[in-house]
FIKOLZA-1660 file (N, C-alpha, C; in steps of 0.1 Angstrom, whole numbers, plus 5000, padded with zeros to 4 digits):
% residues 129
   i   px   py   pz ch aa at
   1 5125 5025 4727  A  M  N
   1 5114 5021 4731  A  M CA
   1 5099 5026 4725  A  M  C
   2 5092 5019 4720  A  A  N
   2 5081 5028 4714  A  A CA
   2 5066 5027 4727  A  A  C
   3 5062 5036 4731  A  R  N
   3 5050 5033 4747  A  R CA
   3 5039 5037 4735  A  R  C
   4 5032 5019 4740  A  P  N
   4 5017 5020 4735  A  P CA
   4 5006 5033 4737  A  P  C
   5 4999 5032 4726  A  K  N
   5 4992 5046 4730  A  K CA
   5 4977 5043 4738  A  K  C
   6 4976 5052 4747  A  R  N
   6 4966 5051 4756  A  R CA
   6 4950 5049 4750  A  R  C
   7 4947 5036 4755  A  M  N
   7 4932 5035 4753  A  M CA
   7 4925 5045 4758  A  M  C
   8 4913 5045 4748  A  Q  N
   8 4903 5055 4751  A  Q CA
   8 4889 5048 4759  A  Q  C
   9 4890 5051 4771  A  L  N
   9 4882 5046 4780  A  L CA
   9 4868 5054 4781  A  L  C
  10 4855 5048 4778  A  D  N
  10 4846 5055 4786  A  D CA
  10 4842 5058 4799  A  D  C
  11 4833 5066 4801  A  R  N
  11 4830 5065 4818  A  R CA
  11 4827 5053 4825  A  R  C
  12 4820 5043 4819  A  K  N
  12 4815 5031 4825  A  K CA
  12 4829 5022 4824  A  K  C
  13 4837 5020 4817  A  D  N
  13 4848 5014 4817  A  D CA
  13 4858 5020 4829  A  D  C
  14 4856 5034 4832  A  V  N
  14 4863 5040 4840  A  V CA
  14 4857 5035 4854  A  V  C
  15 4849 5032 4855  A  E  N
  15 4843 5034 4869  A  E CA
  15 4844 5022 4873  A  E  C
  16 4842 5005 4861  A  A  N
  16 4842 4993 4863  A  A CA
  16 4861 4992 4867  A  A  C
  17 4867 5001 4860  A  L  N
  17 4886 4998 4866  A  L CA
  17 4887 5004 4880  A  L  C
  18 4880 5016 4882  A  H  N
  18 4885 5018 4898  A  H CA
  18 4879 5014 4909  A  H  C
  19 4865 5006 4902  A  D  N
  19 4858 4992 4913  A  D CA
  19 4864 4980 4915  A  D  C
  20 4871 4976 4903  A  K  N
  20 4881 4965 4906  A  K CA
  20 4892 4965 4912  A  K  C
  21 4899 4979 4912  A  Y  N
  21 4911 4986 4920  A  Y CA
  21 4909 4985 4933  A  Y  C
  22 4896 4992 4935  A  E  N
  22 4891 4993 4952  A  E CA
  22 4890 4980 4957  A  E  C
  23 4884 4970 4946  A  R  N
  23 4880 4954 4955  A  R CA
  23 4894 4952 4956  A  R  C
  24 4904 4952 4946  A  L  N
  24 4918 4943 4947  A  L CA
  24 4926 4951 4962  A  L  C
  25 4922 4964 4966  A  R  N
  25 4929 4970 4975  A  R CA
  25 4923 4960 4982  A  R  C
  26 4912 4963 4990  A  E  N
  26 4909 4959 4997  A  E CA
  26 4910 4944 5005  A  E  C
  27 4911 4939 4993  A  L  N
  27 4915 4918 4997  A  L CA
  27 4930 4924 5000  A  L  C
  28 4937 4929 4991  A  L  N
  28 4953 4930 4993  A  L CA
  28 4953 4936 5005  A  L  C
  29 4948 4946 5017  A  D  N
  29 4951 4951 5027  A  D CA
  29 4946 4945 5034  A  D  C
  30 4938 4934 5038  A  D  N
  30 4931 4927 5044  A  D CA
  30 4943 4915 5043  A  D  C
  31 4949 4908 5036  A  H  N
  31 4962 4900 5035  A  H CA
  31 4971 4909 5049  A  H  C
  32 4978 4919 5040  A  V  N
  32 4984 4925 5044  A  V CA
  32 4984 4930 5066  A  V  C
  33 4973 4933 5065  A  S  N
  33 4972 4935 5079  A  S CA
  33 4974 4926 5082  A  S  C
  34 4965 4915 5084  A  K  N
  34 4965 4902 5093  A  K CA
  34 4981 4894 5089  A  K  C
  35 4990 4899 5080  A  F  N
  35 5001 4890 5081  A  F CA
  35 5010 4904 5091  A  F  C
  36 5009 4916 5091  A  A  N
  36 5011 4921 5097  A  A CA
  36 5015 4923 5117  A  A  C
  37 5003 4917 5117  A  E  N
  37 4995 4913 5131  A  E CA
  37 5002 4903 5134  A  E  C
  38 5004 4890 5126  A  E  N
  38 5008 4879 5126  A  E CA
  38 5023 4878 5131  A  E  C
  39 5029 4889 5126  A  H  N
  39 5046 4889 5126  A  H CA
  39 5048 4903 5132  A  H  C
  40 5037 4909 5140  A  E  N
  40 5039 4917 5145  A  E CA
  40 5051 4928 5140  A  E  C
  41 5046 4933 5129  A  V  N
  41 5055 4942 5121  A  V CA
  41 5045 4957 5123  A  V  C
  42 5055 4965 5126  A  S  N
  42 5049 4978 5130  A  S CA
  42 5043 4987 5110  A  S  C
  43 5038 4997 5115  A  P  N
  43 5032 5004 5106  A  P CA
  43 5042 5009 5092  A  P  C
  44 5049 5007 5102  A  G  N
  44 5064 5022 5095  A  G CA
  44 5071 5006 5086  A  G  C
  45 5071 4998 5093  A  A  N
  45 5082 4988 5087  A  A CA
  45 5076 4981 5073  A  A  C
  46 5061 4980 5077  A  L  N
  46 5053 4975 5066  A  L CA
  46 5051 4984 5052  A  L  C
  47 5052 4995 5057  A  A  N
  47 5054 5005 5044  A  A CA
  47 5062 5007 5036  A  A  C
  48 5075 5001 5043  A  L  N
  48 5089 5002 5037  A  L CA
  48 5090 4986 5028  A  L  C
  49 5081 4977 5040  A  L  N
  49 5086 4963 5026  A  L CA
  49 5074 4964 5015  A  L  C
  50 5061 4968 5018  A  L  N
  50 5053 4976 5008  A  L CA
  50 5059 4977 4998  A  L  C
  51 5069 4993 5001  A  I  N
  51 5075 4998 4987  A  I CA
  51 5084 4990 4977  A  I  C
  52 5094 4981 4986  A  D  N
  52 5104 4974 4981  A  D CA
  52 5100 4961 4975  A  D  C
  53 5090 4953 4979  A  L  N
  53 5080 4943 4969  A  L CA
  53 5073 4952 4958  A  L  C
  54 5066 4967 4955  A  G  N
  54 5063 4971 4949  A  G CA
  54 5074 4971 4934  A  G  C
  55 5083 4980 4942  A  V  N
  55 5092 4985 4930  A  V CA
  55 5096 4969 4926  A  V  C
  56 5100 4960 4933  A  T  N
  56 5105 4949 4926  A  T CA
  56 5095 4940 4916  A  T  C
  57 5084 4943 4920  A  S  N
  57 5071 4936 4910  A  S CA
  57 5075 4942 4899  A  S  C
  58 5077 4960 4901  A  K  N
  58 5080 4968 4888  A  K CA
  58 5088 4965 4881  A  K  C
  59 5101 4955 4887  A  M  N
  59 5112 4955 4877  A  M CA
  59 5108 4940 4867  A  M  C
  60 5101 4935 4875  A  I  N
  60 5100 4919 4873  A  I CA
  60 5089 4925 4861  A  I  C
  61 5078 4931 4863  A  D  N
  61 5067 4934 4854  A  D CA
  61 5078 4938 4839  A  D  C
  62 5083 4947 4840  A  Y  N
  62 5095 4950 4832  A  Y CA
  62 5101 4946 4823  A  Y  C
  63 5109 4931 4831  A  L  N
  63 5119 4925 4825  A  L CA
  63 5109 4915 4818  A  L  C
  64 5100 4910 4823  A  I  N
  64 5091 4898 4811  A  I CA
  64 5081 4907 4800  A  I  C
  65 5080 4917 4801  A  S  N
  65 5070 4927 4794  A  S CA
  65 5077 4935 4783  A  S  C
  66 5089 4937 4784  A  A  N
  66 5101 4944 4774  A  A CA
  66 5103 4939 4764  A  A  C
  67 5103 4939 4750  A  E  N
  67 5103 4933 4741  A  E CA
  67 5125 4929 4740  A  E  C
  68 5129 4939 4741  A  K  N
  68 5147 4938 4748  A  K CA
  68 5148 4945 4762  A  K  C
  69 5150 4937 4768  A  P  N
  69 5150 4945 4780  A  P CA
  69 5168 4945 4782  A  P  C
  70 5168 4960 4787  A  S  N
  70 5180 4966 4791  A  S CA
  70 5181 4976 4803  A  S  C
  71 5191 4975 4806  A  G  N
  71 5199 4985 4822  A  G CA
  71 5191 5000 4818  A  G  C
  72 5190 5001 4807  A  S  N
  72 5180 5019 4807  A  S CA
  72 5172 5017 4805  A  S  C
  73 5164 5009 4797  A  G  N
  73 5152 5004 4800  A  G CA
  73 5142 5003 4813  A  G  C
  74 5150 4995 4821  A  L  N
  74 5145 4998 4834  A  L CA
  74 5147 5007 4843  A  L  C
  75 5158 5015 4840  A  K  N
  75 5160 5028 4848  A  K CA
  75 5149 5034 4844  A  K  C
  76 5143 5039 4826  A  L  N
  76 5133 5045 4823  A  L CA
  76 5122 5039 4827  A  L  C
  77 5118 5030 4829  A  D  N
  77 5107 5024 4839  A  D CA
  77 5109 5023 4851  A  D  C
  78 5113 5028 4860  A  L  N
  78 5117 5033 4873  A  L CA
  78 5113 5046 4877  A  L  C
  79 5118 5053 4865  A  D  N
  79 5116 5065 4860  A  D CA
  79 5101 5069 4860  A  D  C
  80 5095 5062 4852  A  R  N
  80 5082 5065 4853  A  R CA
  80 5074 5060 4869  A  R  C
  81 5076 5045 4872  A  L  N
  81 5073 5048 4884  A  L CA
  81 5071 5058 4897  A  L  C
  82 5086 5057 4896  A  Q  N
  82 5085 5070 4905  A  Q CA
  82 5077 5084 4906  A  Q  C
  83 5073 5090 4890  A  R  N
  83 5061 5098 4889  A  R CA
  83 5050 5091 4891  A  R  C
  84 5045 5080 4890  A  E  N
  84 5031 5076 4896  A  E CA
  84 5032 5074 4909  A  E  C
  85 5044 5073 4920  A  V  N
  85 5042 5071 4934  A  V CA
  85 5040 5089 4938  A  V  C
  86 5049 5094 4933  A  D  N
  86 5052 5110 4933  A  D CA
  86 5037 5117 4935  A  D  C
  87 5030 5113 4923  A  H  N
  87 5017 5119 4919  A  H CA
  87 5007 5109 4932  A  H  C
  88 5006 5098 4934  A  F  N
  88 5002 5097 4952  A  F CA
  88 5007 5103 4958  A  F  C
  89 5013 5103 4960  A  I  N
  89 5021 5110 4976  A  I CA
  89 5016 5123 4974  A  I  C
  90 5013 5131 4967  A  R  N
  90 5009 5143 4962  A  R CA
  90 4995 5142 4966  A  R  C
  91 4986 5131 4963  A  D  N
  91 4973 5132 4963  A  D CA
  91 4968 5129 4979  A  D  C
  92 4978 5122 4985  A  F  N
  92 4977 5116 5003  A  F CA
  92 4979 5130 5009  A  F  C
  93 4992 5137 5001  A  R  N
  93 4992 5152 5011  A  R CA
  93 4986 5162 5010  A  R  C
  94 4976 5164 4998  A  R  N
  94 4963 5171 4996  A  R CA
  94 4953 5173 5007  A  R  C
  95 4950 5154 5008  A  N  N
  95 4945 5154 5014  A  N CA
  95 4944 5148 5030  A  N  C
  96 4957 5151 5035  A  A  N
  96 4959 5151 5050  A  A CA
  96 4955 5160 5060  A  A  C
  97 4951 5167 5057  A  D  N
  97 4942 5172 5069  A  D CA
  97 4929 5166 5069  A  D  C
  98 4923 5164 5059  A  D  N
  98 4911 5153 5059  A  D CA
  98 4914 5141 5067  A  D  C
  99 4926 5134 5064  A  F  N
  99 4927 5123 5070  A  F CA
  99 4927 5125 5083  A  F  C
 100 4934 5131 5090  A  M  N
 100 4939 5134 5101  A  M CA
 100 4923 5138 5113  A  M  C
 101 4917 5145 5106  A  R  N
 101 4903 5150 5112  A  R CA
 101 4896 5134 5111  A  R  C
 102 4893 5132 5100  A  D  N
 102 4883 5114 5103  A  D CA
 102 4888 5103 5104  A  D  C
 103 4902 5103 5109  A  S  N
 103 4911 5091 5115  A  S CA
 103 4904 5094 5135  A  S  C
 104 4898 5103 5142  A  G  N
 104 4899 5104 5154  A  G CA
 104 4896 5090 5158  A  G  C
 105 4884 5084 5153  A  D  N
 105 4876 5075 5157  A  D CA
 105 4892 5061 5155  A  D  C
 106 4896 5060 5146  A  L  N
 106 4903 5053 5142  A  L CA
 106 4919 5048 5156  A  L  C
 107 4923 5061 5156  A  I  N
 107 4929 5070 5166  A  I CA
 107 4925 5057 5183  A  I  C
 108 4914 5064 5183  A  R  N
 108 4908 5060 5198  A  R CA
 108 4909 5047 5198  A  R  C
 109 4899 5037 5189  A  D  N
 109 4898 5024 5188  A  D CA
 109 4915 5018 5191  A  D  C
 110 4923 5023 5184  A  Y  N
 110 4936 5015 5184  A  Y CA
 110 4940 5018 5196  A  Y  C
 111 4938 5028 5203  A  R  N
 111 4948 5032 5215  A  R CA
 111 4939 5026 5227  A  R  C
 112 4926 5019 5227  A  A  N
 112 4919 5013 5235  A  A CA
 112 4924 4998 5233  A  A  C
 113 4927 4995 5216  A  E  N
 113 4926 4979 5217  A  E CA
 113 4945 4974 5223  A  E  C
 114 4951 4988 5222  A  V  N
 114 4964 4984 5229  A  V CA
 114 4960 4982 5246  A  V  C
 115 4956 4994 5245  A  E  N
 115 4957 4992 5263  A  E CA
 115 4948 4979 5271  A  E  C
 116 4938 4972 5260  A  T  N
 116 4929 4958 5266  A  T CA
 116 4946 4950 5266  A  T  C
 117 4951 4951 5254  A  V  N
 117 4961 4936 5256  A  V CA
 117 4969 4942 5261  A  V  C
 118 4976 4954 5265  A  L  N
 118 4982 4960 5276  A  L CA
 118 4981 4948 5289  A  L  C
 119 4968 4953 5295  A  E  N
 119 4962 4950 5304  A  E CA
 119 4960 4933 5307  A  E  C
 120 4958 4928 5294  A  A  N
 120 4955 4915 5297  A  A CA
 120 4968 4906 5296  A  A  C
 121 4983 4915 5294  A  E  N
 121 4992 4908 5296  A  E CA
 121 4993 4909 5313  A  E  C
 122 4992 4919 5318  A  A  N
 122 4995 4923 5328  A  A CA
 122 4987 4916 5337  A  A  C
 123 4977 4913 5337  A  Q  N
 123 4972 4897 5344  A  Q CA
 123 4976 4887 5344  A  Q  C
 124 4976 4885 5332  A  E  N
 124 4988 4872 5325  A  E CA
 124 4999 4871 5335  A  E  C
 125 5008 4887 5334  A  Q  N
 125 5021 4882 5342  A  Q CA
 125 5018 4883 5356  A  Q  C
 126 5008 4885 5366  A  T  N
 126 5003 4885 5376  A  T CA
 126 4999 4870 5382  A  T  C
 127 4993 4870 5369  A  G  N
 127 4988 4853 5377  A  G CA
 127 4998 4841 5376  A  G  C
 128 5010 4844 5364  A  K  N
 128 5020 4831 5369  A  K CA
 128 5029 4835 5379  A  K  C
 129 5026 4846 5389  A  R  N
 129 5036 4850 5399  A  R CA
 129 5035 4840 5408  A  R  C
% end
């Protein structure tokens, strides 16, 4: 199966694609966060659900875009996906210390929110007795 040649993009095109990607990522994050909260899905379980959906989406993309889809072609496409995911993870690992340093406020805010919810639930339980 021949792969299409990569398009040459100028800096402006790359920036536009990056901006669109970031906008879509932010919108999807909003939807996913609301879903996780509504259905009480933990961050760890959410990550696995999203990986499952991502791989399934890639498989469907291969199925509808390949001229002659096959099991071996799908395996090659999944290998490419795995390399892309590995690249993402390498980047995140490289920036792990920065993430931990910058997420102090996030952790404090999350813990404060959990504390508030637990206190409200405790008061609700006390009021029912």
